[in-house]
N, C-alpha and C positions, 0 to 999 in steps of 0.2 A: 562779581560773580557769586559771592556768597549771598548777597541780597536777593538775587534771582531765585535762590533755593530756599528763601525764607530764613536764612541764618544771619546772625549778627556777631560782631567781634565783642567779646566781653572786655578784652584788652587789646589795643592796637599799638604796635611799635613800628616806626619807619626809621631806618638808618641810611643816610645818603653819603657816599664818598665821591667827591669831585676832585680830580687831580689838579693841584695848584702849583706844586713844586717842580713838575717836569718841564724842561725847557721847550720852547717852541721848536717844532720840527720833529719832536719825539712822539711816537704813537702812545696814546693813553685812552682810557675808558672811564666813564662815569658809572658808578654802581649803586644800586639801591636794594636793600633787603627789607621786605615787608613781613611782619610777624603778627599773627592774629590768634588769640586764645578764644576758642569756641566751647561753650558749655556742653558737657556730655548730654544733658537733657535735650538740648537743641538738635543734637545729632541722632536723636531717637533712642537714647539709652536712659530713660527716666530712672531715678533712684541712685544714679552714680553721682557722687559729688565731684566738683572740680571741673577742669577744662582740658581740652586737647589743643596743643599748639600746632598751627599750620604756618608755613613760611614759604616765601618765594623770593628768588633773587633775579634781578634784571641788570643788564649792563648795556651800555651804548657807547660806541667809539666817539672820541672827541676829535674834532678837526685838528690835525697835527700843526697847522699853521695859524690857528686862531689864537688871539691874545688871551693869556690866562691871568686870572686875578693874582 
């Protein structure tokens, strides 16, 4: 999405949490958090040093009866 707007992440972090300890038959969800630092200059504010942090969180249910690692 940022690429379509001509923006790039100066720093990109991705954290993924996959439930492994919950027993089969228990509802669970996998979760990912994506964080991107975009330079102020790229956001149209030349002269400002540093970056602005953008983040998004996504989750998806895990099949309750699928084997887990």
